[in-house]
Each structure stands twice: as C-alpha cells, then as structure tokens.
C-alpha positions in Angstrom: 28.3 44.3 -13.6 25.0 46.0 -14.5 25.1 49.8 -14.5 23.0 52.1 -15.9 24.1 54.9 -18.6 22.5 58.1 -18.4 23.3 57.9 -22.4 21.0 55.2 -23.1 18.9 55.6 -20.8 18.8 52.2 -19.1 20.5 49.8 -17.2 23.5 48.0 -19.4 26.0 45.1 -18.8 29.5 46.7 -18.7 32.2 43.9 -19.6 35.2 46.4 -19.1 38.8 44.6 -19.6 41.7 44.5 -17.4 42.1 48.1 -16.6 39.6 50.3 -16.2 39.9 54.2 -17.3 37.2 56.3 -15.0 37.0 60.2 -14.9 35.0 62.1 -12.1 34.4 65.4 -12.4 36.2 66.9 -9.2 35.0 70.4 -6.7 35.9 73.8 -7.7 38.1 74.6 -4.5 36.8 77.8 -2.7 34.5 76.1 0.4 34.4 72.8 2.5 33.1 69.8 0.6 29.3 69.2 1.7 27.6 65.8 1.6 26.4 66.0 -2.2 30.6 66.3 -2.4 31.1 63.2 -0.6 27.7 60.9 -2.6 29.4 61.2 -5.3 33.0 60.4 -4.9 32.2 58.0 -2.1 30.2 56.0 -5.0 33.2 56.0 -7.5 35.2 54.6 -4.6 32.7 52.7 -4.2 33.4 51.6 -8.6 36.5 51.0 -7.6 36.5 48.8 -5.3 34.6 46.1 -7.1 36.1 46.7 -10.1 39.5 45.8 -8.5 37.9 43.1 -6.6 37.1 41.5 -9.5 40.7 41.6 -10.6 40.4 45.0 -12.7 43.0 47.7 -12.0 41.1 51.3 -12.1 42.8 54.6 -13.1 40.8 57.3 -11.6 40.9 60.5 -12.6 39.5 63.5 -10.4 39.8 66.9 -11.6 40.1 70.3 -9.4 39.1 73.3 -10.9 40.9 76.0 -9.7 40.0 78.6 -12.0 36.3 79.9 -12.6 33.7 82.2 -11.8 32.9 80.6 -8.5 36.0 80.2 -7.0 37.1 83.5 -8.4 34.5 85.5 -7.0 35.0 83.9 -3.9 38.7 84.7 -3.8 37.8 88.3 -4.2 35.0 88.6 -1.5 38.0 87.2 1.4 40.6 89.2 -0.2 42.8 86.5 -1.3 44.6 85.3 -3.9 42.8 82.5 -5.9 45.3 79.9 -5.7 45.6 80.0 -1.9 42.1 79.9 -1.9 42.4 76.7 -3.6 45.2 75.0 -1.5 43.4 75.4 1.5 39.8 74.1 0.8 42.1 71.1 -1.2 44.0 70.1 1.9 40.9 70.6 4.4 38.2 68.4 1.2 41.3 65.5 1.6 40.9 65.3 4.3 37.4 65.1 4.9 37.5 61.9 1.8 39.8 60.5 4.2 37.9 60.2 6.9 35.2 58.4 5.0 38.5 56.4 3.9 38.0 56.4 -0.1 40.7 55.1 -1.7 43.4 57.6 -3.7 42.1 58.1 -6.9 44.8 58.0 -9.5 46.2 61.4 -10.4 44.3 65.3 -9.1 44.3 66.9 -11.4 44.2 71.0 -11.2 42.7 73.3 -14.5 45.3 75.3 -14.0 47.8 72.6 -14.8 46.3 71.6 -18.3 46.7 75.5 -19.9 48.7 74.4 -23.1 46.5 71.3 -23.4 43.6 73.6 -23.4 45.1 76.2 -25.9 45.9 72.9 -28.2 42.7 71.7 -28.1 40.3 75.0 -28.2 42.8 75.4 -31.8 42.2 72.0 -32.8 38.6 72.7 -32.6 39.1 75.9 -34.3 40.8 74.5 -37.6 38.1 71.6 -37.9 35.5 74.2 -38.3 33.7 73.4 -34.8 34.8 76.8 -32.7 34.1 80.1 -34.0 35.9 83.5 -33.0 33.7 86.5 -31.3 33.7 89.7 -29.2 37.4 88.4 -28.3 35.7 85.2 -27.5 36.3 81.5 -28.9 33.3 79.6 -28.9 32.2 76.6 -29.9 29.4 75.6 -32.4 26.6 73.3 -31.1 25.3 73.2 -35.1 28.9 71.7 -35.7 27.8 68.3 -33.7 24.8 66.6 -35.0 24.8 64.9 -32.0 24.2 67.2 -29.1 21.7 66.5 -26.4 22.6 62.6 -26.8 24.2 62.4 -23.6 21.4 64.5 -21.3 18.3 63.5 -23.9 16.7 67.0 -23.4 14.8 68.9 -26.3 16.1 72.6 -27.0 13.9 74.2 -24.4 15.1 72.4 -21.6 18.4 73.0 -22.8 18.5 76.5 -23.0 16.8 76.3 -19.5 19.9 75.1 -17.7 22.3 76.8 -19.8 21.0 80.0 -17.9 20.6 77.8 -14.6 24.2 77.2 -14.6 26.4 80.4 -16.4 25.8 79.5 -19.8 24.8 83.4 -20.8 22.5 82.0 -23.7 21.4 85.5 -24.3 25.5 86.5 -25.1 25.0 88.5 -28.1 28.3 87.5 -29.5 26.9 83.8 -29.8 26.1 82.5 -33.4 23.7 80.0 -31.4 22.5 80.9 -27.3 23.2 77.1 -26.7 27.0 77.9 -27.9 29.6 77.9 -25.2 33.0 79.7 -24.1 36.1 77.9 -25.0 38.2 80.4 -23.9 37.6 84.4 -22.9 38.6 87.4 -21.6 39.8 87.6 -17.8 39.0 90.7 -16.0 41.2 93.0 -14.7 41.6 91.2 -11.8 41.5 87.7 -13.0 44.2 85.6 -13.4 45.1 85.7 -17.5 47.2 82.9 -20.1 48.6 84.6 -23.1 46.5 82.5 -26.5 46.6 83.7 -30.4 43.2 85.2 -29.8 44.5 87.5 -26.6 44.9 86.6 -23.2 42.2 85.7 -21.0 41.0 82.1 -19.8 39.8 79.0 -20.9 36.1 77.7 -20.3 34.4 76.0 -18.0 33.9 72.6 -20.1 37.5 72.7 -22.0 39.4 71.7 -19.2 37.7 68.4 -18.6 38.2 67.6 -21.8 42.0 68.5 -22.0 42.4 66.4 -18.7 41.0 63.3 -20.2 42.6 62.9 -23.1 46.3 64.1 -21.1 45.4 61.6 -18.3 43.6 58.3 -19.3 43.2 58.9 -23.5 40.5 60.0 -26.2 38.1 56.9 -24.8 37.4 56.3 -21.6 35.2 53.7 -19.9 33.5 55.7 -17.2 32.8 58.8 -16.9 30.4 61.3 -14.6 29.6 63.1 -11.3 26.6 64.6 -9.9 23.1 64.1 -12.1 23.5 68.3 -12.1 26.5 68.1 -14.4 25.0 66.1 -17.8 23.8 69.4 -19.0 25.5 71.7 -19.6 28.8 69.9 -18.6 29.0 66.8 -19.6 26.8 66.9 -23.4 29.6 70.6 -23.8 32.5 68.0 -23.0 31.0 65.1 -25.1 30.5 67.6 -27.8 34.8 69.8 -28.0 35.6 65.7 -27.5 34.5 64.0 -30.2 34.7 66.3 -32.5 38.1 67.3 -31.9 39.0 63.5 -31.8 36.5 61.4 -34.1 36.2 59.1 -31.3 33.7 58.5 -28.6 34.5 59.9 -25.7 33.0 57.4 -22.8 31.5 54.3 -22.8 29.4 55.1 -20.4 28.2 57.9 -18.6 27.8 57.5 -14.7 25.7 60.2 -12.7 25.0 60.4 -9.1 21.4 61.6 -7.6 21.3 65.5 -5.9 21.9 64.8 -1.8 18.9 68.2 -0.5 17.8 70.2 2.7 14.7 70.9 3.8 13.1 70.5 0.1 16.2 71.9 -1.8 19.1 70.8 -3.8 22.4 71.1 -1.4 24.6 73.6 -3.3 27.6 75.7 -2.2 25.1 79.2 -3.7 22.3 78.1 -1.4 24.2 77.5 1.4 22.1 74.4 2.7 25.0 72.2 3.5 25.7 69.9 5.6 29.8 69.3 5.9 31.6 65.8 6.1 34.4 66.7 8.8 31.7 67.9 10.6 30.0 65.3 10.9 32.8 63.2 11.4 33.6 65.5 14.5 30.7 64.0 16.2 29.8 60.5 14.6 32.0 57.4 13.8 33.2 58.3 10.5 32.6 54.5 9.1 29.0 55.8 10.9 29.1 58.3 8.4 29.8 56.6 5.0 27.2 54.0 5.8 24.6 57.0 6.5 25.6 57.3 2.2 25.7 54.5 0.7 22.0 54.0 2.5 20.7 55.4 -0.4 21.0 54.0 -4.2 23.4 56.0 -6.1 21.3 57.6 -8.6 18.1 58.2 -7.0 18.2 62.1 -5.2 17.9 62.0 -1.2 17.1 64.2 1.6 19.0 64.3 4.5 18.1 64.1 7.9 20.5 64.3 10.5 18.2 63.3 12.9 17.5 60.2 11.2 20.1 59.1 9.3 23.0 59.3 11.7 21.4 57.3 14.2 20.2 54.5 11.8 23.7 54.1 10.5 25.2 54.4 14.0 22.9 51.3 14.8 23.8 49.3 12.0 27.3 50.0 12.7 27.4 48.5 15.9 25.3 45.6 14.9 28.1 45.0 12.4 31.1 45.5 15.4 28.8 43.3 17.6 29.1 40.3 14.6 32.3 37.7 15.5 34.9 38.4 13.6 34.6 34.9 11.4 32.0 32.0 10.5 33.5 30.1 12.7 30.6 28.4 13.9 29.5 26.3 10.8 26.3 28.6 9.6 28.0 30.9 7.2 30.0 30.2 4.1 33.3 31.5 5.6 33.2 34.9 3.5 31.8 37.6 5.6 28.9 37.7 3.8 30.9 38.9 1.4 29.0 37.4 -1.9 26.1 38.9 -1.0 27.9 42.1 -1.0 29.3 41.5 -4.5 25.7 40.5 -5.6 24.3 43.8 -4.4 27.0 45.9 -6.1 26.9 44.3 -9.8 23.1 44.8 -9.6 23.7 48.5 -10.7 25.8 49.5 -7.4 22.8 48.3 -5.4 24.2 49.7 -1.3 21.2 49.3 -0.4 21.0 46.3 -0.5 24.2 45.3 0.1 24.0 46.9 3.8 20.5 45.2 4.6 22.2 41.2 3.1 24.7 42.3 6.4 22.1 43.7 8.5 20.6 40.0 8.0 24.2 38.7 8.3 25.1 39.8 11.7 21.6 39.8 13.3 22.0 35.7 12.8 25.0 35.9 14.1 27.2 35.6 11.7 30.3 37.5 11.0 30.1 40.1 8.0 33.9 41.6 8.5 34.1 40.9 4.4 31.7 42.0 2.8 31.9 45.6 5.2 35.5 45.6 4.1 34.3 45.3 0.7 32.0 48.5 1.1 34.6 50.2 2.8 33.8 49.8 6.3 36.7 48.6 8.8 35.6 46.4 11.7 
C-alpha cells in the first residue's frame, strides 16, 4: 500500500506489521454530523477495510471531545448540561455512521475519561522543562521542541494566523511565545472543573488526544489523522507535547482528509453551511450517500452539490445492482471486481478509481459484488 504522509509531503510505502494502530480525531458533540465529518471517518473506514482484507488486524481509536470551548458554549446557549448535550449528539452520530455502514472502532473514549492521564502528562511536561505555569494556566513552550512545525511545514507567520483562527489566542499576555499553547486552564464559574496541582480547571484542546493515544494505543502508532484543518495547530501541538514527554516518534504516518465545501466555503458548524448525513439518508439510499462521498479522492478539497452528487451516486448504485450476482458467465475472473478495487485502494486510497473499475465491470455485465463489499457497499 502507498499512502500520502503529510509530514513527509509525499506518497510513501506503508508497510505495517500484523497489527495496525490508528487514531482518528473525532467530533465535538454539540451538533449533528455533517458531510465533512462523515468523509473523514469514511476514509478511515476504508483504510481499516483494506488493511483487514490484506490480513492485518486493526485497532482504530476515535476520540470524543466532550469538554472544550465549543460544547460548553453551546450547552450554555441551550441551558443544558454539557454531558447531556454530548450524549444526545453522540447517539445521533452513532446512528448516522451506522447508516453509512462504518465498521465499529476499537474504542471511542471521551476526553473527560482521561483527566487523570492528562494531569500526569502535563506533570511530565513540566518536570521535563517543556511546559511552564503562568497566570493560572499551564502552557507548552514551543521553544523547547526543536521540531515544532515539522508536521505542517508552515512558517511562523502562517502558524500564527492559524493559531488565531483556531482559538490559540496568540495575544495571550501570559505566554512566553505567542505560539505556546494551553495544557491546563482555569474554568469559568459555569464550566466543569477538576482539581489539579495548578489549581482547579480543565484541559486545553490538544492534550486530550495525546493522553488518549498513549492510554489506548501506546507511545508510537502507525497512522494518525483527521481533517486537513487539524494539521495545525492540533496535530502539530499533539506531536510536540507527546514526543517531548516520551522521547519517541508519535506517529509513523499522518493521514489527512481534504475539506468538503458548500457554496464555495468550507462546510463547518461555525458557519452553519452544513449538509447532514441523517437528512440525506432520509431522502436517498444510505449506500448511495456512501458512494457519493467515495467518488472524491480523500486528499482533495471538493464541493458538495446535492443535485449532482446524489443522482450520480444513485445511478451508480442501480448499475451495480443490475449486474449479475457472480461471474458465472466465464467472462470475469470470479472476484466480482475485487482485484481492481484492491489495486486502486493500494494506490493512495484511490476510491474514485475503484468506483470507475466497478462501473466498467457492471457495464460489461459482470459481477461487482466482491469489489462493492470491500468498499462497504452491500448490493
């Protein structure tokens, strides 16, 4: 298998051992899952399916950020407890991912389940000289990690821009460097709070994933990733704090999925320009929704157009279902298109090529059942 590694900025040979450990950054459950989320988890699902098909065991962990600025803000607006909001949205998320036929993940731990591990990790960062206390918070010092910026490849100016966009607050006067990031912070009066050696408070954004990776999968994992918008600051900061404390490589390969746009803008909760999985599946066969997403290569940003993407996917599904159940006519290789799909997926998870190969098989009157099944589509 060949996969693109964000850190190396090239397609490289991916040669894992019998067990493949994977971590996908999950949702902050304060609203329904939109197609941008679904695309990320669907491509991780395709990685799992192909790796298992090739004889590997996979352990894919997908976290739930059930305490951070966004969910606390939404819970405050609705006048509900933040964990009640998280429970409601996670139930909806699980239902939507089930409709898309995603394989179950190995574990789906919540940030609030890892407070003790988070406190230990922060303590280790402080003891090692990688973090400091200031103004009631604990910050990671990017100057202490010489490789900071190596995952994204961004220069300092670009990192400062993205930190400001993603809540990094470069103007915080308590920081030694504007790029330093929060590990622990005081809670507001109406926010959840945990006791710590640095005073009552709650974790910063990045520290939860490091703590969960270490707890669930170990110091070094095979694949880490998520949406492309997480490259910086989230994954850059995760790497810095993890490798500083463990002294070991954090992830062997960084897998990032392109952003899904609508009307020329990235689909996001903050902008409200969303297409929800659950709504689409009420109008269309969920298998067609899955095919509509797989029609786009995982690495590229793309625009969602319901009036184009869904009719094309529905027509494709109908074509595949019209093909014979098997290759009994002697014209095929008996695999139901499986060999071509495997080859496409091994070429940097080229799902569009996999779909086109099955289109050709079905048009020629040959079975595509094997290939469709590997793509997670039951005919």
